[in-house]
N, C-alpha and C positions, 0 to 999 in steps of 0.2 A: 246266156243266162238261162234260157228256157231249157237247154240241154241239161244243165246241172240241177235245175229245179225239178224236172220231170224224169230225166234219164237215170240219174243216180240217187234219187230219193228213196231211202230205205234199202238201198242195194249195198250191203256190207261187202260182198265179194268184189264189186267194182272199186270201192274205196281201198280195199286191201290190195288189189292188183295195182292200182296207181301208186300206193305207198311202197310196195315191193319193187316196182319198176323204177321209182325215183331212187330208192336205196341202192339198187344195182347200177344204175346209170350215173349216179352222182360222182363216184370216184373217177369215172372216165370223163364226164362232161366238165366238171369243175376245173381240172388242170388245163383243158383245152381252152375254155372260156378265159381263164386267168392268163394264159400265154398270149391270147389275142388282145385282151383288155389292157395288160400292162404297157405294151408299146404305145397304144392309143392314149392312155392316161399320161404317159411320159411326154408324148408329143404335144398334148394339150397343155401340160404344165410349162413346157419349154416355150410354146407360143405365147402363153400368158406372161411369162417373165420377159420375153422379148418385147411384147406390146407395152408392158409396164415401163421398161427401161426407155423405149422410144418415146413414150408419153412424158416421162420425166425430162428427157432431153428437149423435147418440143416445148414443154412448159417453161423450162429454164431459158430457152431462146426468146420466147414470147415475153417473159418477165424482164429480161434484159432490154428488149426492144421498148417496152413500155417505160422502163426506168429512164432510158435515153430520151424518149419523147418528153417525159415529165421534166427532166433536167433542162432540155432545150426550152421548154415552155417557161420554166422558172427563170432561166437566164434572159429570155426575151422580155419577160415581165419586169425583171430587175432593171434591164437596160431602158425600157420604156419609162419606168418610174424615175430612174436617174435622169433621163432626158427631160421628163416633165418637171422634176424638182429643180434642175438647173435652168430651165426655161422660165420657171416661176420666179426664181431668185433674180435672174437678170432682168426679167420683165418688171418685177416689183421695184428693183433698184432704179431702173431708168424712168419709171413712172413717178417716182418720189422726188 
């Protein structure tokens, strides 16, 4: 920062040289940078898509596992309730 504040302060020729240099180098530098960045961007997008698909698959498996556990728990609760109600009925009848 100090270089720009002190070195180029009021120096029109320095700013003009930087501008001309950028204008001359831009047509050469931009295609090179673009040719390097495009494959990198494509690889990043592919990786993101693969991670997304793997995440969806994992989430579906976990959801299925949780649904199975919930169904088993409900079945056990229904069985316990059925046993309790049948025990209550037989116990109530024999006590009367």
